[in-house]
C-alpha positions in Angstrom: 0.0 0.0 -0.1 1.3 3.6 -1.3 1.3 6.5 2.1 0.0 9.0 0.0 0.7 11.1 3.3 4.1 11.2 3.2 6.2 14.0 1.3 7.3 12.1 -1.2 3.4 10.5 -1.5 1.8 13.3 -1.5 4.1 14.4 -4.2 3.8 11.8 -6.2 -0.3 12.7 -6.1 0.2 15.9 -7.2 1.6 14.2 -10.3 -0.8 11.3 -10.4 -3.8 14.9 -10.0 -1.7 17.1 -12.7 0.6 15.0 -15.7 -0.9 14.9 -18.8 0.9 11.8 -19.7 3.1 8.9 -17.7 5.3 7.0 -18.9 4.9 2.7 -18.7 7.3 0.6 -18.9 6.2 -3.1 -19.9 8.7 -6.4 -20.9 9.2 -7.9 -24.3 9.3 -11.6 -24.9 12.9 -10.6 -24.5 13.2 -9.4 -20.9 14.0 -6.3 -22.5 11.9 -2.8 -21.0 9.7 -0.8 -23.4 8.1 2.7 -22.1 5.8 4.3 -24.1 4.3 7.7 -22.5 0.1 7.2 -22.4 -3.0 9.1 -21.0 -4.4 8.0 -18.2 -6.9 9.0 -15.1 -6.4 7.8 -11.5 -9.4 6.0 -10.5 -8.7 4.4 -6.6 -5.3 3.0 -6.1 -5.0 2.1 -9.7 -4.5 4.1 -13.5 -6.5 3.5 -16.2 -5.4 3.8 -19.8 -7.1 3.0 -22.9 -5.3 1.0 -25.9 -5.4 -0.2 -28.8 -5.8 -3.7 -29.4 -3.2 -4.7 -31.0 -0.7 -2.6 -29.5 2.9 -4.6 -27.8 2.1 -3.4 -24.5 -0.9 -5.3 -24.0 0.8 -8.7 -25.2 3.5 -7.8 -23.1 1.1 -6.9 -19.9 -0.5 -10.5 -20.8 3.1 -12.6 -20.5 4.1 -10.3 -17.3 1.9 -8.2 -15.2 4.8 -6.1 -13.4 4.9 -2.8 -14.8 6.2 0.7 -13.7 5.4 3.9 -14.6 7.5 7.5 -14.1 6.6 11.3 -15.2 9.2 13.7 -16.8 11.0 15.9 -13.8 10.1 19.9 -13.9 14.4 19.9 -13.6 16.5 20.3 -16.3 19.3 17.8 -14.5 16.5 15.2 -13.1 17.4 15.4 -9.6 13.7 17.1 -8.3 9.8 15.4 -7.6 11.6 11.7 -9.4 8.7 9.7 -9.0 8.3 5.9 -9.8 5.6 3.9 -9.5 5.6 0.3 -9.8 2.3 -1.8 -10.7 0.5 -4.7 -11.7 -1.2 -4.2 -15.3 -4.3 -6.7 -16.6 -7.2 -6.3 -18.9 -10.3 -3.8 -17.1 -13.5 -5.4 -19.6 -15.6 -4.3 -17.1 -14.1 -0.4 -17.8 -16.7 2.2 -19.3 -14.8 3.2 -22.9 -13.4 5.9 -23.2 -15.3 8.4 -24.4 -18.4 7.2 -20.7 -15.5 8.0 -18.3 -16.5 11.3 -17.6 -13.1 12.0 -16.0 -11.0 11.1 -18.5 -13.3 12.7 -21.5 -13.2 15.9 -19.9 -9.2 15.8 -19.6 -8.3 14.3 -23.0 -11.4 15.6 -25.2 -9.2 18.6 -26.5 -6.3 16.4 -27.0 -8.4 14.1 -28.8 -9.8 17.1 -31.1 -6.3 18.0 -31.8 -5.5 14.0 -33.0 -8.3 15.0 -35.1 -10.3 12.7 -34.0 -14.3 12.0 -32.4 -14.4 10.8 -28.7 -16.1 8.1 -30.5 -13.9 7.5 -32.8 -11.4 7.5 -30.2 -12.7 5.0 -28.2 -13.3 2.8 -31.1 -9.7 2.7 -31.8 -8.4 2.5 -28.0 -11.1 0.0 -27.3 -9.2 -2.5 -24.3 -8.7 -1.1 -21.2 -5.6 -1.8 -18.4 -5.9 -0.6 -15.3 -2.3 -0.8 -13.1 -2.8 -1.1 -9.7 0.1 0.8 -8.5 2.0 -1.4 -5.7 5.3 1.0 -4.6 6.4 4.0 -5.0 10.2 5.4 -4.9 11.3 8.6 -5.8 13.1 12.4 -4.3 
C-alpha cells in the first residue's frame, strides 16, 4: 500500500492529479523494457489507460503483469520531483469505454480533437482498457 500522506506520497499524488501523461514501461518477450507515454486517469489506487487492441504493450502485459510508471521531471538536471511507481497491470473488460468515462473525457477531449478524432472514433480505436494497480512508490 502506498502512503500518499507522506512527503513523497503527496508529491506523487500531485503528479497523478496534474500530469497529462505518464511513461508506462512493460517488458517484452526478450526481457527488454519498453517505455511509452500514455494518457491516464487515476481511479482509487489504480490508473486506467486505453489502448489500441493490437498494441504490443497489451501482449507484454498478458505475458508479464509487472509494470513501472514514471513522470518527466520539471528539473532540467533531473534531480527533483523524481516519481517512479511499480504496479500490476491487467486488461479491464469491465471498464467503461473512454467516451463514457467523464473524467477521462474531461482530461483528454482537447487531445482527442488534436488527433483529428472524435470521442467515438477514439473509443473505437482505443477500445481496450488497462487497469494498473499501483503497488509501490520510490523517488525524491
